[in-house]
C-alpha positions in Angstrom: 225.9 224.3 -107.5 228.3 226.2 -105.4 227.6 229.1 -103.1 230.0 232.0 -102.7 231.1 233.0 -99.3 230.6 236.5 -98.3 233.7 237.7 -96.5 233.2 240.5 -94.1 235.5 243.5 -93.6 235.6 244.3 -89.9 237.2 247.5 -88.6 237.9 248.8 -85.1 239.9 251.8 -83.8 240.6 253.6 -80.6 242.7 256.4 -79.2 244.9 256.1 -76.1 246.5 258.9 -74.2 250.2 258.7 -73.7 250.4 257.2 -70.2 252.3 254.5 -68.4 249.3 252.2 -68.7 248.8 252.7 -72.4 250.7 249.5 -73.4 248.8 247.3 -71.1 245.5 248.8 -72.2 246.4 248.4 -75.9 247.2 244.7 -75.3 243.9 244.1 -73.5 241.8 246.0 -76.1 243.4 244.2 -79.1 242.9 240.8 -77.5 239.3 241.6 -76.5 238.5 242.9 -80.0 239.9 239.9 -81.8 238.1 237.5 -79.4 234.9 239.4 -80.1 235.5 238.6 -83.8 235.9 234.9 -82.7 239.6 234.7 -83.2 241.9 233.1 -80.7 245.2 231.1 -80.5 248.8 231.8 -81.5 248.1 234.4 -84.2 246.1 236.5 -81.6 248.9 236.1 -79.1 251.4 237.2 -81.8 249.3 240.3 -82.6 249.0 241.2 -78.9 252.8 241.0 -78.6 253.3 243.1 -81.8 250.9 245.6 -80.3 252.9 245.8 -77.1 256.1 246.4 -79.0 254.7 249.1 -81.3 252.7 251.0 -78.7 255.8 250.9 -76.4 257.9 252.5 -79.2 255.2 255.1 -79.8 254.9 256.0 -76.1 258.6 256.0 -75.3 260.0 257.5 -78.5 257.3 259.6 -80.2 255.0 261.0 -77.5 255.8 264.2 -75.6 253.8 263.9 -72.5 250.3 264.8 -73.6 250.2 263.2 -77.0 248.0 260.3 -78.1 248.5 257.0 -79.8 245.8 255.6 -82.2 245.2 251.9 -82.8 243.2 250.4 -85.7 242.4 246.9 -86.7 241.1 245.7 -90.0 240.2 242.1 -90.5 239.1 240.6 -93.8 238.6 236.9 -94.2 241.3 236.0 -91.7 243.9 238.6 -92.8 244.4 241.2 -90.1 246.1 244.5 -90.4 247.1 246.5 -87.2 248.1 250.1 -87.4 249.7 252.1 -84.6 249.7 255.9 -85.2 251.9 258.4 -83.3 252.4 262.1 -83.8 256.1 262.1 -84.7 256.3 262.2 -88.5 260.0 263.0 -88.3 261.0 259.9 -86.3 261.8 257.0 -88.6 262.3 253.4 -87.5 265.9 252.5 -87.4 267.8 249.2 -87.5 269.6 249.4 -84.1 272.3 247.0 -83.3 271.4 246.0 -79.8 274.2 245.3 -77.4 274.5 241.7 -76.3 273.3 242.1 -72.7 270.8 245.0 -73.0 267.1 244.6 -73.0 266.2 247.3 -75.6 266.5 247.5 -79.3 265.0 244.2 -80.3 261.3 245.1 -80.6 261.1 245.9 -84.3 263.1 242.8 -85.2 260.6 240.7 -83.2 257.7 242.4 -85.0 259.3 241.6 -88.4 259.7 238.0 -87.4 256.0 237.6 -86.3 254.3 239.6 -89.0 253.4 238.5 -92.5 254.1 242.0 -93.8 255.3 245.2 -92.1 255.7 248.8 -93.1 255.8 252.5 -92.1 254.0 255.5 -93.5 255.7 258.7 -92.5 254.1 262.1 -93.1 256.0 265.0 -91.6 253.0 267.1 -90.5 250.6 264.2 -89.9 252.6 261.7 -87.8 253.7 258.1 -88.5 251.7 254.9 -89.0 253.4 251.6 -88.4 251.4 248.7 -89.8 251.6 245.0 -89.7 249.7 242.1 -91.3 249.1 238.8 -89.6 247.1 235.8 -90.8 244.7 234.9 -88.2 244.3 231.4 -89.8 246.5 229.5 -92.0 245.9 229.3 -95.7 245.4 225.6 -95.6 242.4 226.1 -93.2 240.6 228.3 -95.7 237.8 226.7 -97.6 238.4 226.3 -101.3 237.3 229.1 -103.7 233.6 228.8 -104.6 232.7 226.5 -101.7 
């Protein structure tokens, strides 16, 4: 006789004010939340780095001094989705061609490389949501169905 596992959907969200410490705060909060859900290791490090890139973009390019950035996490059976919301629905992600010796312009490419999936939802009057999916554990570490 087999017993079915009961996967749990976990959610978390927070709002950060646009400030010079928002990126550092976002990294810390994401790591703390994932650790509280008993996740650790490289996938958590990747998600923290992705958070840093996306929140930096939101603060630098989308916020106008008194705006806020919203973060949300959804974890379901090792599959994690991060969303970063900012107020600029008119500002789309571009594919910049970074210059060879400059520091900027590589963040979204890094996010694309680290994420399992990635997308943007733009609503002109409601802001923009940039989302990513990251597997917190590899598919080969999942128990077989029905076990």
